[in-house]
BAMI-285177 format. One record per residue (C-alpha): residue in three letters; x, y, z. Coordinates in steps of 0.02 Angstrom, whole numbers, plus 32768, in hexadecimal, padded with zeros to 4 digits. Example, Ala and Ser with C-alpha at 12.3 -4.5 7.8 and 13.67 -1.06 7.14 Angstrom:
REM BAMI-285177
ALA82677F1F8186
SER82AC7FCB8165
***
This chain:
REM BAMI-285177
MET5A310DEA7717
THR5AD00DA376C1
GLY5AAD0D4D7625
PRO5B1D0CA775FA
GLU5BB70CA0758D
GLY5C100C1A755F
THR5CC20BD7757F
GLY5CB10B3C7539
PRO5C9F0AC2759F
GLU5BDA0A6375B2
GLY5B880AB77672
ALA5BFF0B69765D
GLY5BB80BDD76C9
PRO5B6F0C7B76A2
GLU5BE00D18766B
ARG5BAE0DDE7632
THR5BBA0DC47581
GLY5BD30E8F757A
LEU5B4E0E9174C6
THR5AA40EF474E2
CYS5A290E9774BB
ASP59AA0EB47414
PRO58F70EDC7459
ALA58CA0E6F73B1
GLY59280DAE73F5
GLY596E0D867487
VAL59510CF5750E
LEU59020D2875B3
LEU59080CC6765D
VAL58570CD976C2
ASP58550C9D7764
LYS578A0C797746
PRO57030CAA77D7
ALA56780C2D77F4
GLY55B90C2F77BD
VAL55E90C607715
THR560F0BF6766B
SER56C30BF6760B
PHE566F0C537589
THR561B0CD875DB
VAL56D20CEF761B
VAL570B0CEC7561
ASN566F0D587530
ALA56B50DE575B7
VAL574C0DF17576
ARG57220E0474B0
LYS56A50E7C74FC
ALA57100EE97563
LEU57970EED74DD
VAL57240F2F7433
ARG56DA0FAB74D3
ALA578A0FDB74E3
PHE57D70FC2743F
PRO57450FD573B1
GLU57C10FDE7328
LEU57C90F107350
LEU57000EF772EB
PRO571E0EC8724A
LYS56EA0F4771D4
ARG56230F237192
ILE560D0F4670D6
LYS556E0F8F70B0
GLY54F00F167071
GLY556F0E84709D
PRO55630DED7124
LYS558D0E3671D5
PRO56470E1471FA
PRO56880D90727B
ARG56820DD9732E
VAL57230DE2736E
LYS578D0D21737D
CYS578E0D177444
GLY579F0C587477
HIS57ED0BEF7522
ALA58680B4E7529
GLY58080AEB758D
THR57420AFC75D4
LEU574E0B0976A1
ASP56770AD176E3
PRO56070B7B7724
LEU56410B2B77E3
ALA56EE0B2077E4
THR57670BBF77D9
GLY58290BD977A7
LEU587D0BBC7707
LEU58390BE17669
VAL589D0C1875C4
VAL58400C9D7560
LEU588E0C9E74A8
VAL58630D4C744E
GLY58580D6A73B3
LYS59040D307358
GLY59270CC073F0
SER588C0C5873A0
ARG590F0C247329
LEU59790BBB73CD
SER58DC0B55740C
ASN591E0AA873E0
PHE59C20ADE7424
LEU59840AF974B3
LEU58DE0A9674CE
GLY590709EB7509
MET59950A137595
ASP599809D87640
LYS59460A1676CB
THR59310A377791
TYR58960A3577E8
ALA58770A4578BE
ALA57D10A0E78D6
THR575909D27964
VAL570609447965
ARG565C093479D6
PHE5629086679F0
GLY557B083B7A24
THR5511089A79A1
ALA5512087978BB
THR54E108EC7858
ASP54A008F9778E
SER5531096D776A
LEU55A908FC77D1
ASP55D909CF7837
ALA555A0A2078C4
ASP55250A947835
GLY54A509E577FC
GLU541009B5785A
VAL542108F078C8
VAL5412087A7871
ALA545007F478FE
THR549207E279AB
ALA54FB07597A0A
PRO554C07507AB6
VAL55E807C47AB6
PRO569D07697AC5
THR56F807857B68
ASP57A807227B57
ILE581607967AFA
GLU589107167B16
ALA583406B17AA8
LEU57F4076C7A26
GLU58CE075C7A1A
ALA58EA06B679E6
ALA583606C37956
LEU58A00775791E
GLU592706F078D5
ASN58BE06BA784B
PHE58A9074D780A
ARG5953077A77EA
GLY59A907537743
PRO59470741769E
ILE5891071376C6
SER57F106FF7653
GLN576F0777767D
VAL56BA07947664
PRO567B085F7630
PRO55F908BA768B
VAL554D08AB761F
ILE552A0959764F
SER55D0098C75FE
ALA562309FC755E
LEU562E094D7501
LYS55B6094C7466
LYS554808D1740E
ASP552408E57363
GLY5561099A736B
GLN551109BC7405
PRO553F09E274C1
LEU552509587535
TYR54EA09EF75B4
LYS54630A147550
LEU541D09727503
VAL53F4095375D4
ARG53BE0A1475F3
ALA533B09DE756A
GLY5300094875B6
LYS533B08CD7537
ASP538E08217547
VAL5444081E755A
ALA54AE0792756B
GLU5540079C75E5
PRO55F507AA757D
ASP5650072B753F
ALA56FA071F75C7
ARG579A07747581
PRO584E076275B3
VAL589807FD7622
THR592307F8769D
ILE592A083C7749
ASN59EC08877766
ARG59BA08C2780F
LEU5948087D78B1
GLU596408CD795F
LEU58E508DE79F3
THR590309747A37
ALA588509767AC9
ASP5805091D7AF7
ARG575D09517B5F
LEU56FF08A77B4D
ALA56CB08B67C03
GLY5676096C7BE5
ALA55DD099E7BAC
GLU55FB09957AF7
SER566908F07AF9
GLU56E909317A6B
VAL579C09247A2B
ASP5810099879DD
LEU586D09647951
ILE5906099F78EF
VAL58EB09427831
GLY597B095777A1
CYS591209187705
SER593A091A7645
SER58A6097475CB
GLY57E6092275D5
THR57EC08E37682
TYR5754090476DE
ILE578509217796
ARG56BE0911779F
SER56D608757763
LEU576B084377DC
ALA570508787864
ARG567407F37843
ASP56DE0781781B
VAL5762077F789D
ALA56AB07A8792B
ALA5679070078D4
ALA5715069E790B
VAL570306B679CC
ASP5640067F79BA
SER55FD071979A6
VAL55BF07B17940
GLY560408577928
HIS55FC091978DD
ILE566C099D78B1
ALA56500A197923
GLN56D30A9F78FA
LEU574C0A7E7864
ARG57EF0B047836
ARG58620B1277A9
LEU59050B1B77DF
ASP59790B1B772E
VAL59630AE77686
GLY5A1C0AA6763A
PRO5A810B3A7658
PHE5A0F0B9D768C
ASP59D80BE27747
VAL59470C2277A5
ALA59A90C8D77F7
ASP59E60D047757
ALA59210D077737
ILE58B40DA07748
ALA581B0D8477AE
ASP57C90E2C779A
VAL57920DD676C9
MET56DE0E0A76E2
THR56F20EB67710
ILE57900EE876B3
SER57C90F7B7625
GLY57EC0F57758C
GLN58860FBB7596
ASP58CD0F377630
ILE588D0EA975D2
VAL591E0EE07569
LYS59930F0275F7
ASN59790E4C7639
MET597A0DF275A3
MET5A230D86756D
PRO5A4B0D9774B3
LEU5A4F0D187432
THR5AFF0CFC744A
ALA5B000CE17508
ALA5A630C6674DC
LEU5ACA0BBB74AF
PRO5B5A0BD4752B
GLN5B880B167532
ALA5BAE0B137464
PRO5C700B717433
LEU5C6E0BE973F9
LEU5CC80C207358
VAL5CF90CE5732B
VAL5CCB0D00726F
THR5CF90DB47212
SER5C7E0E2471BB
GLU5C8E0DDB7121
GLU5C790D22715A
ALA5BDC0D5771B6
ALA5B940DB17102
SER5BB70D1370B1
ILE5B4B0C977142
ARG5AD50D2B7131
MET5AAD0CED707E
GLY5AA10C53708C
HIS5B510BF67075
GLN5B900B6870DF
PRO5C320BB7713E
ASP5CE40B5D7110
PRO5D270AD3716E
SER5DC60B1C719B
TRP5D840BA371EE
THR5D620B257287
GLU5E0F0B2672BC
ARG5DD60BD07317
LEU5D410B79737C
ASP5D690BAE741D
GLY5D360AE57467
GLU5CFA0A4E743B
PRO5C400A4E73D8
VAL5BB209FA744E
ALA5B0D09AE7427
MET5A7209EF7494
GLY59BE0A1D7495
LYS593C09AF7425
ALA59AF0A087395
GLY59EA09407368
THR5AA808F8738A
GLU5B10096B732A
PRO5B9509CA737B
LEU5B5D0A867389
PHE5BB60B35738A
ARG5B8B0BE57382
MET5BD20C6572FA
VAL5BF30D027322
ASP5C320D9372D0
GLU5CAD0E06731B
ALA5C260E827391
GLY5BEB0DEE73D5
ALA5B450DCC7390
LEU5B1F0D107359
VAL5B150D0A72B2
ALA5AE40C5272A3
VAL5AE50B9C7301
GLY5B570B2E72AD
ARG5B3E0A7A72AC
MET5BB709E3727E
ASP5B9E096871E9
THR5BA608D57260
GLU5BBB088171A4
THR5C4808F47148
GLY5C81093971FB
GLU5C5A09E4719F
PRO5C2A0A8371DD
ARG5B730AAF71B1
ILE5AEE0B2E71E1
ALA5A720AFD723E
VAL5A140B8A726F
GLY5A3D0C487220
ILE5A140CF87286
PRO59D00D957205
ARG5A3B0E087224
GLN59FC0EB472AC
ASP59BB0F3B724C
***
């Protein structure tokens, strides 16, 4: 697997970095299998790393509190039914979550008409039936209404929270859960790639490119309603997240060794390929790690224009790397002063 390296412009393709990844911090692209949760995948990665590198476990002081687990998370969940790209953040990689969350995504989805389920996918219980659509031209015309900015009501069975509790847990506990409020999302791409409306299952295949926070299950529900039917997601696969593609992901994450995980991890400097690079000297890197802000004159060495990304806000970002290519910090351009500041610092590798 190759890790993306920035060449300046947004959307630049992956290139080899030549860097050895630190098991204490990196980004792993996973092709999630069906039938497992995103948390299960993350936990499998964590356990494999700890087995291979027990030194990652914080030392416990006798009589002291239990040390925290090795940090491991992800940049956007996938439903258990879904397969495809899950971006896993390992160790110090978790510091980059705000920059990796909120990126646009692309999915391949199969919508099955005629039955609605409580979860809006094939894992749920059937709650309604209706005649299936037969006019493909009417369906294609209905899709036009879902392109661009739209208002979407998320599924009740989802990870959205109410009073600190995920809605799906409240539903499973038998609580009455009100339908979430509609929220704005953007469908950048919506293509009908195949139809089997005349088949036994009455299905269509769609390619959906969308903003973060879009629920493809809700889209299936709403598209079916637009043609006077009901429907649910029969299959769902995430093809990309921002600049990352499922073709570069590992497929055997539930059984892979910790050593092989590290071989396939991207080093942190390769995790934000949209952001330009600023190479700093060893003295400058030491200053940053001591909490000092970068000197404005350093930005003359940037190899491109800083860019905003993810959920980090609107301030343009850039990567600060040392002479060996390791990430020292993510910098931001202060929108009021125009001066460079540190958005997130990365601890030195021991």
